[in-house]
Each structure stands twice: as C-alpha cells, then as structure tokens.
C-alpha positions as CSV (number, residue, x, y, z in Angstrom):
1,X,-73.3,51.1,-1.6
2,X,-70.5,53.3,0.1
3,X,-71.0,51.6,3.4
4,X,-70.7,48.4,2.0
5,X,-67.6,49.2,-0.1
6,X,-65.8,50.7,3.2
7,X,-66.7,47.7,5.1
8,X,-65.1,45.3,2.2
9,X,-62.0,47.7,2.0
10,X,-61.7,47.2,5.8
11,X,-62.0,43.7,5.7
12,X,-59.6,43.4,3.0
13,X,-57.1,45.5,4.9
14,X,-57.6,43.4,8.1
15,X,-56.9,40.3,6.2
16,X,-53.7,41.6,4.5
17,X,-52.6,42.7,7.9
18,X,-53.3,39.4,9.5
19,X,-51.6,37.5,6.3
20,X,-48.6,39.8,6.8
21,X,-48.2,39.2,10.4
22,X,-48.6,35.3,9.8
23,X,-45.6,35.5,7.3
24,X,-43.7,37.5,9.6
25,X,-43.8,35.0,12.7
26,X,-43.5,32.1,10.1
27,X,-40.4,33.7,9.2
28,X,-39.3,33.9,12.6
29,X,-39.7,30.5,13.1
30,X,-38.0,29.6,10.3
31,X,-35.1,31.5,11.3
32,X,-35.0,30.2,14.8
33,X,-35.5,26.5,13.3
34,X,-32.4,27.2,10.8
35,X,-30.2,28.6,13.8
36,X,-31.0,25.2,15.8
37,X,-30.2,23.1,12.9
38,X,-26.9,25.0,12.6
39,X,-26.2,24.4,16.2
40,X,-27.0,20.8,16.1
41,X,-24.6,20.3,13.2
42,X,-21.7,22.0,14.8
43,X,-22.4,19.6,18.0
44,X,-22.5,16.3,15.9
45,X,-19.2,17.6,14.1
46,X,-17.5,18.0,17.4
47,X,-18.8,14.8,18.7
48,X,-17.9,12.9,15.3
49,X,-14.3,14.7,15.9
50,X,-14.5,13.4,19.5
51,X,-15.3,9.9,18.4
52,X,-12.8,9.9,15.5
53,X,-10.1,10.6,18.7
54,X,-11.6,8.0,20.5
55,X,-11.4,5.5,17.7
56,X,-7.6,6.4,16.7
57,X,-6.9,6.0,20.3
58,X,-8.6,2.4,20.6
59,X,-6.8,1.5,17.5
60,X,-3.4,2.4,18.9
61,X,-4.1,-0.2,21.5
62,X,-3.3,-3.7,21.1
63,X,-6.2,-6.1,20.2
64,X,-7.2,-8.7,22.7
65,X,-9.6,-11.8,22.8
66,X,-11.3,-13.4,25.6
67,X,-11.4,-17.1,26.1
68,X,-14.4,-18.3,28.0
69,X,-15.6,-22.1,28.1
70,X,-18.0,-24.1,30.3
71,X,-17.8,-28.1,30.1
72,X,-21.8,-28.5,30.4
73,X,-24.9,-26.8,29.5
74,X,-26.1,-26.4,33.0
75,X,-22.8,-24.5,34.1
76,X,-24.0,-21.8,31.5
77,X,-26.6,-20.7,34.0
78,X,-24.2,-20.4,36.8
79,X,-21.5,-17.7,37.7
80,X,-19.0,-19.5,35.6
81,X,-19.3,-17.4,32.3
82,X,-19.8,-14.0,34.4
83,X,-16.7,-14.7,36.5
84,X,-14.5,-15.4,33.3
85,X,-15.7,-12.2,31.5
86,X,-15.4,-9.8,34.4
87,X,-12.0,-10.7,35.1
88,X,-10.7,-10.7,31.3
89,X,-12.6,-7.1,31.0
90,X,-10.8,-6.1,34.1
91,X,-7.5,-7.4,33.3
92,X,-7.5,-5.8,29.8
93,X,-8.3,-2.3,31.1
94,X,-5.2,-2.6,33.5
95,X,-2.9,-3.7,30.8
96,X,-4.6,-1.0,28.4
97,X,-5.8,-3.8,25.7
98,X,-8.8,-3.3,23.3
99,X,-10.9,-6.5,24.2
100,X,-13.2,-6.5,21.3
101,X,-13.4,-10.1,20.3
102,X,-14.0,-13.2,22.3
103,X,-14.6,-17.0,21.9
104,X,-17.3,-17.9,24.1
105,X,-18.4,-21.7,24.3
106,X,-21.3,-21.8,26.9
107,X,-23.1,-24.6,25.3
108,X,-20.8,-26.9,27.1
109,X,-17.9,-28.7,25.1
110,X,-15.2,-30.8,27.0
111,X,-12.0,-29.3,27.6
112,X,-10.6,-32.6,26.2
113,X,-12.0,-32.0,22.4
114,X,-12.3,-28.0,22.9
115,X,-8.8,-27.2,20.9
116,X,-9.4,-29.7,18.2
117,X,-12.3,-28.0,17.5
118,X,-11.6,-24.2,18.0
119,X,-7.9,-24.1,17.5
120,X,-8.0,-23.2,14.0
121,X,-10.6,-20.4,14.7
122,X,-8.0,-19.1,17.6
123,X,-5.3,-18.9,15.2
124,X,-7.2,-17.0,12.6
125,X,-8.3,-14.2,15.1
126,X,-4.4,-13.8,15.6
127,X,-3.4,-14.0,12.0
128,X,-6.1,-12.3,10.3
129,X,-7.4,-9.7,13.2
130,X,-4.0,-9.2,14.5
131,X,-5.1,-10.2,18.2
132,X,-2.0,-9.5,20.5
133,X,-3.2,-10.7,23.9
134,X,-5.4,-14.0,24.6
135,X,-7.1,-13.9,28.3
136,X,-7.9,-17.2,29.9
137,X,-9.1,-17.5,33.3
138,X,-7.9,-20.9,34.1
139,X,-5.6,-23.5,32.1
140,X,-8.6,-26.1,32.4
141,X,-10.6,-23.5,30.2
142,X,-8.0,-23.8,27.7
143,X,-7.8,-27.5,27.7
144,X,-7.9,-30.7,29.8
145,X,-4.7,-32.7,27.9
146,X,-1.4,-31.6,28.1
147,X,0.1,-32.5,24.4
148,X,-2.9,-30.6,22.2
149,X,-2.6,-27.9,25.1
150,X,1.1,-27.3,24.9
151,X,1.3,-27.6,21.1
152,X,-1.3,-25.1,20.8
153,X,0.1,-22.7,23.3
154,X,3.6,-23.1,21.0
155,X,1.4,-21.9,18.1
156,X,0.2,-19.0,19.6
157,X,3.1,-17.7,21.1
158,X,5.2,-18.6,17.7
159,X,3.0,-15.9,16.1
160,X,3.9,-13.0,18.7
161,X,0.5,-13.3,20.5
162,X,0.9,-13.2,24.7
163,X,-1.3,-15.4,26.9
164,X,-2.6,-13.7,30.0
165,X,-3.7,-15.6,33.1
166,X,-4.6,-14.4,36.4
167,X,-1.1,-15.3,37.7
168,X,1.2,-14.6,34.7
169,X,1.6,-13.1,31.1
170,X,3.0,-15.8,28.9
171,X,5.0,-14.8,25.8
172,X,8.0,-15.8,23.6
173,X,10.6,-15.3,26.5
174,X,8.8,-17.1,29.0
175,X,9.7,-20.5,30.4
176,X,6.9,-22.8,29.8
177,X,7.5,-25.5,32.5
178,X,4.7,-24.0,34.7
179,X,1.9,-23.6,32.2
180,X,2.9,-27.3,31.2
181,X,2.5,-28.4,35.0
182,X,-0.8,-26.8,35.0
183,X,-2.1,-28.4,32.0
184,X,-0.7,-31.6,33.3
185,X,-2.6,-31.1,36.6
186,X,-5.7,-30.1,34.7
187,X,-5.6,-33.4,33.1
188,X,-5.0,-35.3,36.1
189,X,-8.3,-33.8,37.5
190,X,-9.9,-34.9,34.2
191,X,-8.7,-38.4,34.5
192,X,-9.8,-38.5,38.3
193,X,-13.3,-37.8,37.2
194,X,-13.3,-40.1,34.3
195,X,-11.9,-42.7,36.6
196,X,-14.8,-42.3,39.3
197,X,-17.4,-42.5,36.3
198,X,-15.6,-45.8,35.1
199,X,-16.0,-47.2,38.6
200,X,-19.5,-46.3,38.5
201,X,-20.2,-48.0,34.9
202,X,-18.5,-51.4,36.2
203,X,-20.8,-51.6,38.9
204,X,-23.7,-51.0,36.4
205,X,-22.3,-53.5,34.1
206,X,-22.0,-56.1,37.0
207,X,-25.6,-55.6,37.7
208,X,-26.6,-56.4,33.9
209,X,-27.2,-52.9,32.9
210,X,-26.1,-50.8,29.8
211,X,-24.4,-47.6,31.1
212,X,-23.8,-46.2,27.9
213,X,-26.1,-44.2,25.4
214,X,-27.1,-46.1,22.3
215,X,-28.1,-49.7,22.7
216,X,-27.2,-51.8,20.0
217,X,-29.6,-53.3,17.6
218,X,-32.1,-55.7,19.0
219,X,-30.9,-54.8,22.7
220,X,-33.7,-53.4,24.9
221,X,-34.0,-52.2,28.6
222,X,-36.6,-53.7,31.0
223,X,-38.6,-51.8,34.1
224,X,-35.2,-52.3,36.2
225,X,-32.8,-50.9,33.4
226,X,-31.5,-54.2,32.7
227,X,-30.7,-55.3,29.5
228,X,-32.1,-57.9,27.1
229,X,-32.1,-59.1,23.5
230,X,-35.5,-58.6,21.9
231,X,-36.2,-62.1,19.9
232,X,-38.4,-60.0,17.5
233,X,-34.9,-59.1,16.0
234,X,-34.1,-62.9,15.8
235,X,-34.6,-62.8,11.8
236,X,-32.6,-59.9,11.3
237,X,-29.5,-60.7,13.4
238,X,-29.3,-64.5,11.9
239,X,-29.7,-63.4,8.6
240,X,-26.7,-61.1,9.0
241,X,-24.7,-63.6,10.6
242,X,-25.4,-66.5,8.1
243,X,-25.7,-64.5,5.0
244,X,-21.9,-63.2,5.7
245,X,-20.5,-66.6,7.0
246,X,-21.9,-68.7,4.1
247,X,-21.6,-66.3,1.3
248,X,-19.2,-63.9,-0.3
249,X,-21.4,-60.8,0.3
250,X,-19.9,-57.8,1.7
251,X,-21.1,-55.5,4.4
252,X,-22.6,-52.8,2.1
253,X,-24.7,-55.5,0.2
254,X,-26.0,-57.1,3.5
255,X,-26.8,-53.6,4.7
256,X,-28.9,-52.9,1.6
257,X,-30.8,-56.4,1.6
258,X,-31.6,-55.8,5.1
259,X,-32.9,-52.2,4.5
260,X,-35.6,-53.6,1.8
261,X,-36.5,-56.6,3.7
262,X,-36.7,-55.8,7.4
263,X,-37.4,-52.0,6.9
264,X,-40.5,-52.4,9.3
265,X,-38.2,-53.9,12.0
266,X,-35.6,-51.0,11.6
267,X,-35.9,-47.6,13.0
268,X,-33.5,-46.2,10.8
269,X,-31.4,-47.7,7.5
270,X,-28.6,-50.0,8.4
271,X,-25.2,-48.5,7.3
272,X,-22.3,-50.9,6.0
273,X,-20.4,-49.9,9.4
274,X,-23.3,-51.0,11.4
275,X,-23.3,-54.6,9.9
276,X,-19.9,-55.1,10.8
277,X,-20.6,-53.7,14.5
278,X,-23.3,-56.4,14.6
279,X,-21.1,-59.1,13.3
280,X,-18.2,-58.0,15.7
281,X,-20.3,-57.3,18.9
282,X,-20.2,-60.0,21.8
283,X,-23.4,-58.7,23.1
284,X,-25.0,-61.3,21.0
285,X,-23.2,-63.9,22.5
286,X,-23.9,-62.8,26.1
287,X,-21.2,-60.5,27.0
288,X,-21.1,-56.4,27.0
289,X,-17.5,-55.3,25.9
290,X,-16.2,-52.2,27.3
291,X,-12.5,-51.1,27.0
292,X,-11.5,-54.6,26.0
293,X,-13.0,-56.4,29.0
294,X,-16.3,-58.7,28.7
295,X,-19.0,-58.5,31.2
296,X,-21.3,-61.5,31.1
297,X,-23.5,-62.7,34.0
298,X,-22.8,-60.8,37.4
299,X,-19.9,-59.4,35.6
300,X,-18.3,-62.5,34.8
301,X,-15.8,-62.6,31.9
302,X,-16.4,-66.4,31.1
303,X,-20.3,-66.8,31.9
304,X,-22.4,-64.9,29.5
305,X,-25.9,-63.4,30.2
306,X,-28.2,-65.6,28.7
307,X,-30.9,-62.8,28.3
308,X,-28.6,-61.4,25.7
309,X,-27.8,-64.5,23.5
310,X,-28.6,-64.4,20.0
311,X,-26.4,-66.4,18.0
312,X,-24.2,-69.2,18.8
313,X,-20.5,-69.1,20.1
314,X,-19.6,-71.2,16.8
315,X,-21.0,-69.0,14.3
316,X,-19.8,-66.1,16.2
317,X,-16.0,-67.5,16.4
318,X,-16.2,-68.3,12.6
319,X,-17.4,-65.2,11.5
320,X,-14.7,-63.1,13.5
321,X,-11.9,-65.4,11.6
322,X,-13.7,-64.8,8.3
323,X,-13.6,-61.0,8.9
324,X,-9.9,-61.3,9.8
325,X,-9.1,-63.5,6.6
326,X,-10.8,-61.1,4.3
327,X,-8.8,-58.2,6.0
328,X,-5.4,-60.1,5.5
329,X,-6.3,-60.8,1.7
330,X,-7.1,-57.3,1.1
331,X,-4.0,-56.3,2.3
332,X,-1.8,-58.9,1.2
333,X,-0.1,-57.4,-2.0
334,X,-0.1,-53.8,-0.4
335,X,3.2,-52.4,0.6
336,X,2.7,-51.1,4.2
337,X,2.2,-47.1,4.1
338,X,4.7,-47.0,6.9
339,X,7.3,-48.3,5.0
340,X,6.8,-45.8,2.1
341,X,6.6,-42.7,4.1
342,X,8.9,-43.2,6.6
343,X,11.9,-41.4,4.8
344,X,9.6,-38.2,4.0
345,X,8.7,-38.5,7.8
346,X,11.9,-38.6,9.4
347,X,12.9,-35.7,6.8
348,X,9.9,-33.4,7.1
349,X,7.9,-34.4,9.8
350,X,4.6,-36.4,10.5
351,X,2.4,-33.4,10.0
352,X,3.6,-32.0,6.6
353,X,3.4,-35.5,5.2
354,X,0.0,-36.2,6.5
355,X,-1.2,-32.9,4.9
356,X,0.4,-33.7,1.7
357,X,-0.5,-37.5,1.0
358,X,-2.5,-36.8,-1.9
359,X,0.6,-35.6,-3.7
360,X,2.8,-38.2,-2.4
361,X,1.0,-41.5,-3.0
362,X,-2.1,-42.8,-5.3
363,X,-5.2,-43.7,-2.9
364,X,-6.9,-46.7,-4.0
365,X,-9.8,-48.3,-3.2
366,X,-9.2,-50.9,-0.4
367,X,-11.7,-53.5,-1.8
368,X,-11.1,-53.5,-5.6
369,X,-7.8,-51.2,-5.9
370,X,-9.2,-48.7,-8.3
371,X,-8.4,-45.0,-8.1
372,X,-11.7,-43.7,-9.1
373,X,-12.8,-42.1,-6.0
374,X,-15.4,-39.6,-4.5
375,X,-14.3,-37.6,-1.5
376,X,-17.0,-37.8,1.4
377,X,-15.4,-35.2,3.6
378,X,-13.6,-36.8,6.9
379,X,-13.3,-37.5,10.5
380,X,-11.1,-35.8,13.0
381,X,-9.2,-38.7,14.7
382,X,-6.5,-38.1,17.4
383,X,-6.6,-34.3,16.4
384,X,-5.8,-35.1,12.9
385,X,-8.2,-34.7,9.9
386,X,-8.7,-38.3,8.0
387,X,-10.3,-37.8,4.8
388,X,-13.0,-40.2,3.8
389,X,-13.5,-41.7,0.4
390,X,-16.2,-43.8,-1.7
391,X,-15.1,-46.1,-4.5
392,X,-17.3,-44.9,-7.7
393,X,-16.8,-48.7,-8.9
394,X,-17.8,-51.0,-6.1
395,X,-19.3,-48.0,-3.4
396,X,-17.0,-49.2,-0.7
397,X,-16.4,-46.4,1.8
398,X,-13.2,-45.6,3.9
399,X,-11.0,-43.6,5.4
400,X,-7.4,-43.0,4.3
401,X,-4.9,-43.3,6.3
402,X,-6.9,-45.9,8.6
403,X,-6.8,-45.3,12.4
404,X,-4.1,-48.1,12.3
405,X,-2.1,-46.4,9.8
406,X,-2.2,-43.2,11.6
407,X,-0.8,-44.9,14.7
408,X,2.2,-46.7,12.6
409,X,3.0,-43.3,10.7
410,X,3.3,-41.6,14.3
411,X,5.5,-44.4,15.4
412,X,8.0,-43.3,12.6
413,X,7.8,-39.6,13.6
414,X,10.9,-38.4,15.5
415,X,10.3,-36.1,18.7
416,X,11.0,-32.6,18.1
417,X,11.7,-29.7,20.1
418,X,8.4,-27.3,19.9
419,X,10.9,-24.3,19.9
420,X,13.6,-24.9,17.4
421,X,12.5,-27.9,15.7
422,X,15.7,-30.2,16.7
423,X,14.7,-34.0,16.4
424,X,15.7,-36.4,19.0
425,X,18.2,-34.5,20.9
426,X,17.0,-34.1,24.3
427,X,17.8,-34.8,28.2
428,X,14.8,-36.8,29.6
429,X,14.3,-37.1,33.4
430,X,11.8,-38.1,35.9
431,X,9.5,-35.0,36.8
432,X,7.9,-34.3,40.0
433,X,4.5,-35.7,38.4
434,X,4.8,-39.3,38.1
435,X,2.9,-39.7,35.0
436,X,5.0,-37.3,32.8
437,X,9.0,-36.9,31.8
438,X,10.8,-33.5,32.3
439,X,12.0,-33.3,28.8
440,X,15.0,-30.4,28.0
441,X,16.2,-29.4,24.4
442,X,20.0,-29.8,24.4
443,X,20.1,-27.2,21.4
444,X,18.1,-24.5,22.9
445,X,17.3,-25.7,26.6
446,X,13.5,-25.4,26.1
447,X,11.8,-27.3,28.7
448,X,8.4,-29.1,28.7
449,X,6.7,-32.1,30.0
450,X,5.8,-35.3,28.3
451,X,3.7,-38.5,29.1
452,X,5.6,-41.5,30.2
453,X,3.5,-43.6,27.8
454,X,5.3,-42.1,24.8
455,X,7.5,-44.6,23.4
456,X,10.2,-42.4,21.9
457,X,10.6,-40.3,25.1
458,X,10.7,-43.6,27.4
459,X,13.4,-45.0,24.9
460,X,15.7,-42.1,25.4
461,X,15.0,-42.2,29.3
462,X,16.0,-45.7,29.5
463,X,19.3,-45.1,27.1
464,X,20.3,-42.3,29.4
465,X,19.8,-44.4,32.5
466,X,21.8,-46.9,31.2
467,X,24.5,-44.8,30.4
468,X,24.7,-43.3,33.6
469,X,24.8,-46.5,35.4
470,X,27.6,-47.6,33.4
C-alpha cells in the first residue's frame, strides 16, 4: 500500500512539474508574440505616416489626364496605345504632374466624331476633378476636324487647363495659330484618305456593285457581288408605291400595314422613315445614288441598270411630286423658324438659343399641329443634340429643329471671336493652306483658321478685298 501511495505521489508530482513547465513555455511564447505584434504595429504606423506624407505630396501636385485614341480595333493590338501612354507618363514625370486619370478609347473611333462623343467627359474631368493638364501625343488623336477641335481647345484653355503635346505646352497665353494649322493638316490627311476611298467606291459603283454596308430592302448581291432586285419583294414595293400615290395614307400607317401583311417577307418590322426611304430611293428605278450622283448601267447617270428596276419612272416621279406637295402644305401656314429666332440669335448667339428653344417657342406636331408631345430622346447632328418627339394624337415622330431648320438658324448666327466674343469684327486674309482663311480679331488680336466654305468669312474676305482695290 505504501509503495502504491508513493508511486501515485511521484506521478502526481511529475505531472504538476510538466504542467507548470508547459505553462512557463506557453507564457514565454505569448510574451514573444505580444512583442512581435507591438513591433509590427509600430512598423505599420511608420508606413502609414510615410504613406500619408506621400499622399500629401501627391495631392500638392497638379492633376493631369492622358488622352489616348486609336481609329480602329486593329490598332488596339499594335504599338500605338503603348506609345501614347508611355510618352504621357514620362512627360508627366518631367513636369511633376499627378497623372491618375485617363480617357482611353482603344476600341476604335474616328477622329471626326471623337469630340462629339467625349468632349463633355473631358470638360467634366477639368471642372469636377480639377484636372490642370491634358496630355495629347498628336493632334490627330484629338481631332480630325479643325472647327470642333479649335472650339474644344478654346473651352479647355478657358477653364484654366493646359494642353501638353510633344512640341509645346498650350495655355491661355499661347498663340493658337500653330495648333490650328496642325489640326487643319490632320483634317487634310483625313480628307485625302476619304477621297482615295471615294475613288474606290466610284469604280465599284460603275461595276454594278454596292460599296455600302446596308442593302436597301429587296436588293441582293449575286456571286460576283453585283446587286439586283429580288422580285419576291415585288408585292411589297408595289404596295408601298401604289398606296402612297393613290391614297392619303401616311408613312406610319403604310409601315404598320406592311408589318402585318408582309411579316414573313420582312426580316425586321418596317419603320415610317424606312417607308419614306423606299419611296425616295432611285435604286428602284435602276440608279444607285451616292453623294447626289446617280450610277446606273456601267456607271451611266442616264441609263438605268435593268437588274434593279422595281417600279416605273412615271410612278416614281409622281410619288416625288406628292411628297413635295405634302411637305409644302404642312409648312404653308408656319412662320419660318429662322425669322422667329433671328433677333435672339444675333443677340445671344446660336448655341444659347438652341439650348433654350423649349422656353422660347411652343413646339407643335408638324402633321396635326397639336402640342401633346412625348419626348423620345434625340440625335446628334452636326455636333448639336436635336431632340426627337412623338405626337400622342397622331403618332407622328419628328426632330425639332429639323436638319434644314438647323442649317437656316446657323446662317443667322454671327461669327464671334473665341477669346473675347466680339461679333463680325475681323480681318480675313488667305492662309498658307488654300482651304482656310487666316482670321484675326480686331479687338483682342486673337488668330485662328476658318474654312473657306464658311459663307460669313468669305463675305468679309470679299468685302475687304473690294475695299483694298478701291
């Protein structure tokens, strides 16, 4: 018994010893972990302080934005995106600019429409994010049109933002003559490309081919890619022409009826604008129309291509007369918008009046003259947003102002200096580029280029030439 008790006591003592030593080891481990945690926290605090310093230093730097663009999706895979970005990053470092924001359009967009789509976004970055520098590798990345490009540049500079290019930094004190020359050269390059493509289009039109993307309804291509009229569409085309000519049915009603009666023939439902397109397209009498020129058999402007004829010349001509008569009757009792708004435009400017049309005049349906209209959004035409409406009474859809009205209103607007805003007080001379005038504001001596097709500047140029001769 004594031996058993002794053995039990020894085992208990050993167990207590082992347990106490384990607790001591565990305590040491806990102390070491705690010390490491404290050291890590101190390191983190130091790093946070360093990051805060770096952040404050960055915040003190002026903000910059890189503007990168490629014209096609194929160029996205090339070297152009990397070249543009690398240059902007290197130049920003040299100028000590914080280049965080960028506008990268690498899916492919033409320089002609780039500013129409993204100018507002660029301006928002300047006004809301405080961007002070915009980095542009080449002017053709910014625009391929002189007029919208120069106007956008004026807006950017007026907001206190500088434009950085490989050759210069452009700000409010810069002379913009050379940037305008470079934009004009970009437009010239673009026009040359278009003209080369145009000559290719003409050669294909003479061969009886259709060098455009979307074929008119009922027109097909054969194995040689030459076009012909598919006579299975005879019933549809004849119905549209005969119904419009012989009755008072409008485009909307004709489209609705065709979608019900000929739904198996049509891939997609017809719209009212498509019906008008069918009625006015000379392809159905044997001529493809391109930029106001007709191309018939072997490119002839007088001999039709027999493979395309779907209606007779008589019915086509009669339909054109009826469309013109209906348009005249619709506008007969309307005061021209140009006469109503000429005085406000001369006083406040074209853009101001265009953006406030709803407050200046009552917009009515062009067909039934009622004012119960539903807003359908709109389209961008010539760089301007034109609202689109639908009449709740007759379902007629229209843009207001129309493209024709927009051109007429534009003609009333006086030319103004982009810097000081003075109107029609300029010296206009020939520039080194034959397609442009060199314009100088007589008030602030600001200089820019204007296309010779601008009627206002051409009139001023002719007047000044007559004075010099006399």
